[in-house]
N, C-alpha and C positions, 0 to 999 in steps of 0.2 A: 189621099184622104184630104178632105175639107177642113181648113185650118178653123179652130174656134179658140177663143181665149179662155184660159183657165184663171186668170187674175186678171181684173182691170185697175188701172192706176190712173187717178183723176187730179189734175191740177184743181185748184178752188177758184181763184179770183179770175174772172173772163173766161172761165170754163163751167163749173157747177154754178157759181153765182154771178150775177152781173156785177158792174162796178159800183153799184149802190148796196153790194152784198144781199141782194134779193134773189131767191131761188123761185125757178118757175115750176108750176104743177106738173109740166110735161117732163122736166128734167127730173124732178123727184120720182115720178111715177117709173119712168125708165130706170133709174138707178135701183130702185127696189124691186121691179120686176127682174131684173138681172139676178140680184142677189136672192130671189125666191126661187130661182133655178139653179142655185148652188155656185154661181160664180162669185168668189169674194171680190169686194171693192175696196181697194186701199186708197186713202187721201195720200197724195204727194204733193206738197206745198212750200212755198216760201214762207208762209206763216209760222210762227211759233205754235207750240203745243196748244195754248188755250185757243188760238184761231182754228185749230183742227177740231176741236170740241163744239166750237160755234157751229160749224158746218154740220157736223155729226148730228148736233141736237135739231137742225133744221131738217135734215134728212130723216131722223126718228131712229137711229140706232146707235148703239155704243158697243162694238165688238171688234175683234181682230187686231190688226197691226196698223199704226200711222207713220208716215214719214213728214217730218217736220224740219223747218229752217233749212230748206234746199238740201236735204239729206244728210246734215250734220246730226240729226237726232231721230232715232226709231224707237217707238215705244209701243208696248201693249196698252190698248185703250181702256180696257176695263177688267181689273182695276189698273190705273195708271201704274206703269213700270217702265223705266228706261231700258230698253234692250242693248242701245248701240250709241255712242257718241263719239264724234271726232272734233278735237279742238285745235286751235292754232293760236300763235303770238301774234295779236293783231297790232301791237304797239307802233311799229314802224309805219304800217299801212295807214292808220288813224292819224299819225303826225303828218305824213305827206298830204294827206288830203285837207287837213285843218290848216295847213301852211297856206294852201291856195284858197280855202273857203272857210276862214276863222269863224264865221257866223252859222256854219252848218248845224244841224241837229244831230247827235250821236245816240244811239241806243244798242246797248249790249244785252243778249238774251241772257235771261235766268232760267234755265230748262225748267219747263213744267209750272213756271210761276208767272213770268212776264218779262219785263225788261228794266233795266237800269238805264237812265237817260239823263244828259246833261242839260236838256230844256224840253219844254212840252212840246210834242208832236201835234200836227193837225188832227182834230177831233177825228177817232175812228180809224186811224191809219195803222195803229199798233194795239194789240189787246193783251188782256191779263193784268196783273198787277204792275203799276208803275212806279218805280222808285227814283227819286231824284238824287243825283250823284255827282262826282268830278270825274272828267274823262279819264285822267291819269290813272284813278283807282278802279274804274270800270275796266280798264284793259291791263291792269297790272298781272293779271293771271291769264292762263290761256283760256279762250272762249270759243263756244261754238259758232257764234255768228254776230256780226256786227251791222246795224243799218246806219248809214249817213244820209241825210235827207237835207236838200237845199231849197226850201218852198219858194223862194224868190227867184230862183235860176231858171233859165231856159234850158229844157230837157237835152237839147242837142249839143249846146255849148257845155253844159255840165258833163255830158258824156265824152265830148272831145277833151275836156279838162282831166277827167280821170284817166282816160287812155294815154295820155301824155306823161302820167306819173310814174310808169313802170312799176306797178304792185306786184314784185316778185314774192312768191312764197304764198300767194292767196288766189283763190277762185272768186271773181266777181262778176256781178249781173247789174246792169242798168234797167231800171223799170221804164213804164210808160211817162213817168214824170222823173224829176231831177232826185232820184232815189237810187242809192248803191247799196247794195247787198255784199258784204265780204264775208267769204266762208273758206274753209281750209282747202289747200290745194288739192286737186284730184278728187274732191267731193262734190256730189252734184245729186239730183234726184235719182239717177241711174243708179249711183253707188249705195244710196239708201235702199233703193228697191232691191239690190243684190242682196241685201241682209235680209229682207223680207223673203225673197225668192228661196234663199238657203234655208231658212227656217220652215217653210212650207214644202220643201221637195221639188220646187219648179225651177225654170230656168227662164231667162230673158224672152225666148221664143215663144213662151207660153203668155206672154203679156200683152194685152191692149193697153196703150198709154194715149191719153188725150191732154192736150194743153195749149196754151196760147201765147206764151211769153219767152224772152230771151233764156230764161233760167229752165226752160222745158226742152232745150235742144238737145242735150245729152240723153234725156229720157225717151224722146221721140226716137232717136236714132238708136238706142239700145233695144228698145222693145220689139217684139215680134211683129206687132204693127203699131205704128205711132202715127197719130192724127193730129193735125193743126186745127184749131179754131178759124173760122173765116177771117176774123179781125187780127189774126196773128201777123206778125212781120214777115217779109218775103224771105229772109233767111230760113225762118222756121218751117214756112210753107215748102220751100225747096228741099229741106232735110226731111219732110214727112213723107210716109206713103200715101197718104191721102189727106184731103182738106175737107172739112165739113162747113156747116152755116156758120153765123156768127151767134155770140153768145144771146143776142136780141132775138136771134131767129131760133133759139133753142137747137143749135147746131149739134149738141152734146146728146141730146135725146136722139135726134136723127141717127147718129151714129151708133149709139147703144142699141137702138131698136132692131139694128141689122143682124144682132146676134141673139135676139129672142127666138124662142121656139115658136 
């Protein structure tokens, strides 16, 4: 039998939208066409919950489930209801990073609301309500996600610094800039999508997943078909079943159109 996806899981930044948070008409049309054929589309992103709603509003629908914060949060979209969260003690990891990069910006997720931050992040990098707070208080209780940002640091040097810290007990991802995502150990977009599949009576083999970043690796390996965007790192492309065009080339639309009747 010819395989077809029964669920489509999509990263947001660099996959659905470009790095200016713009959605192309071709990508929007392809996503809506799949949904019109009865194939559910689930957002699976490193963004917090408000960032999921931002892209859903661009697409023009609010239903189903969403996976936010790299799998730490799974929620019903409308009405908003948290289905599943995983938390961790971030105190030691944050302490180690700040010892080496004391000027770093730190954000701790407030699920469904936004973030608590020690200082303002560059405009547009995090969304939702932003609350100024002290780092010690921000990480005094278990959290779902921590973002550490060092705007003045080179991405590669920052990545090497983080890898030397030995951040045991956490799962972490380095972004395209000097951006560090800290998550509970064992948690990824794949683990969040496992929750989604369980609720929908599906398995990983039923899923088409598309992404472009280091935090998409587990998801693409887990899915029945994992597709990397054309601008993805070489490691992600090597782990994927296929590679489509870049976000500027509407690579997601090209992949999704393969599955339209």
